[in-house]
C-alpha positions, 0 to 999 in steps of 0.5 A: 496605802490609803492616807488619813483623809481617804487619799490613795495617790498624790498628783505633783506639779512642778513649775519649771521656771520657779520650781514651785510645787503643788500637791493634790490628793487623789482618792482614785485614778479615775478621770473625774478625780484627776480633773478635780485636782486640775481645777483646784490647780487652776483656781490656785495658780490663776490659770493652767500651764501652757505646757504639761510634761508628763509620762502620759500613763494612759491611766492618768491622761485619758481622753477626758483629761486631754480634752480638758487641757486642750480646751484650756489651751494647754499642750501636753508634751509626753515623755517617750516610753522607757525615757522617764528621765526626760521628765527628771524635774518632777522625778527629782522633786518627788525623791526629795519629798519622799526623803523629807516625808520619811524624816517627818514620820520617823521623827514623830514615830507616826504610821505610814497612813499619814504619808500624804500629809508628810508629802504635803508639808514637805512640798510646802517647806521646799517652796520656802527654800531659797536658791540663786535666781539671776544672781540673787537669793529667792525662794519659789514662794517669793517668785510665785507670790511676790513676797517672802513666806511668813515663818509664823505659818510654818507648823510643827507637823505631827506634833501634839496640839491642844485647841479650844473646842466648845461644841460637839456637833451642834451641841454646846459643851456645858461650863463644867465640861472640858473646853479643849480637845487634843489632836495631831497637827496635819498642816494648814487647810488648803481652803482657809489656811487655818491650822488643820488638826486630826483627832485619832480617837473620833477620826475627825479633823478640826480647824481651831481658832486657838491652839497650843503646840506640845512638840516635845511629846510623841503622839504614840504616847497619847494615842496607843493606836498610832504605832510606827510601822517602818516609815515611807518607802516609795518606788516605781509602779510596776504592773507588768511584773508577776506577783512573787515574793521579793527576797530583799524588799525596800527597807531591808538593812544591809552592810557593805565594806567600802574598799576605798576607806576600809569602813563598814557602811550600813544602809537601806534597800531603796529600790528593787530591780524592775525585772526579777531574776529567774529562780536560781540564776545568780549571774543575773545583772539585776541590781538593787539601789542602796541608800547608806546612812551617810546619804550616799547611794550605790547599786548592788547586784543580786549575786552580792546581796546575800553577803550584805545582809547583817549576820545575827549577833552571836552569843558571847557566853553559853555557860557560867564560866564564860559569863564570869570571864566578862566581869572585871576582877573587882566584880567577882562572886564574894567581892565587896560592892556598894549598891544604890538602893532607894536613893542611898548607898548600901554596903554589901556583897556580890553573890550568885543564886540560881544562875543570877547575880545578886546584891546581898546585904548582911549586917555582919560579914560572918552571917551565913544568910543575907537579910535582903538583896536585889537581883542584877540580871545580865550583869556580865553585859550591864556592869559598865552601864551600872558602874557609869550611872553610879548604881554599882560601885566596887568595894565599900568606899562610897564618899557619901551614903546619900546619892547626889542629884543627877545634875551634880554627880558624874560617875566614872567606874575607873576614877574610883580605882587610884594607884598609891604606888607613887605616894611613897617615893621622893618628890620629883626634882622639878617640883622641888625647884618650882616650889623653891623660894628663889623661883621667879614665879614664887613672887608672882603666884599667891598661894 
């Protein structure tokens, strides 16, 4: 997936001593593109590392890149084939970056073609997270730069931003034209450390000098073309596997019963098997990696995956009699109800016309036809919500015919049903003793 800016890949470098992360976007896997990233790393870090530990994929580390690193006195330590765990440091950092980037994209409902900027921001935030170093707390940023990171430079990534913009190209805007422009925050510019803003309308990136964030609105509410498409899911690159349809691709939702606590846990397929199973072979040992919503992981064999797929919801009612059984006794056809209409409570009756429940208003109960009414679609399933929000009340007993504001009103569908059985009984003896004149508390409590 090509990211905004034209990046299709990302080169991640992690310092083993300080755990500092560097991320560079790659537009291709050509040697010149990778060499440009190493030159940027050398300029930013001061020099190349004495040793690089990598998987040594031939596509990434060809002869030109090896020669460049050797000429700069850098050794290349390759992980053996099938032993990528020897390079586990960068693998673990990549895993954390992907999880953080997925959270950024999901929070702001951004499409996945913003993945590179989410990864870049995740690496920036990881560099600011402190950890124990020689018995003291220190962040990777402080170990590399010798000072604490400045929180004022942290940006709310993918938030809306309004910034000063007085020129369109080389033409200055007139005084009667708007002097501002809006966009989506991508992060910080790697060259000037200024704020980097992207405008989806003209596909341009800006580095404004004056700006204001609006982190409470989603970008998709301003730019309809920015639609959330499932977030970011990354796994291993598998070129040798034949092209075939994956039955349970990454992102598939699953449910599995935890036998230790007898709780049904929901999760998401994160990784699929490296080697596909033969068609019809359910005894194959290929396994899927599942990340549950409580952040625990497990692996499930292919033979059990079909049992973990959530079943589609079954309709609770297929006829009118079954739907009527879902309604409480005080919400049956013909019963008195009070309905909130245009800010005021109106007394009426519950009717049903054409299979749809309806609030009917009559100025007199004996009238055969309603004067006006409002449809109540899907009432058998929505009545708890309507009663709780105070839109629908049983009976004709609203305390006020003007609905109170949402800040001062709390509606409870059960609180309006009060039993009067105990009102006709004698006062309890314990209450009589408590109210007696000779009780010790009477002289203390002032009524």
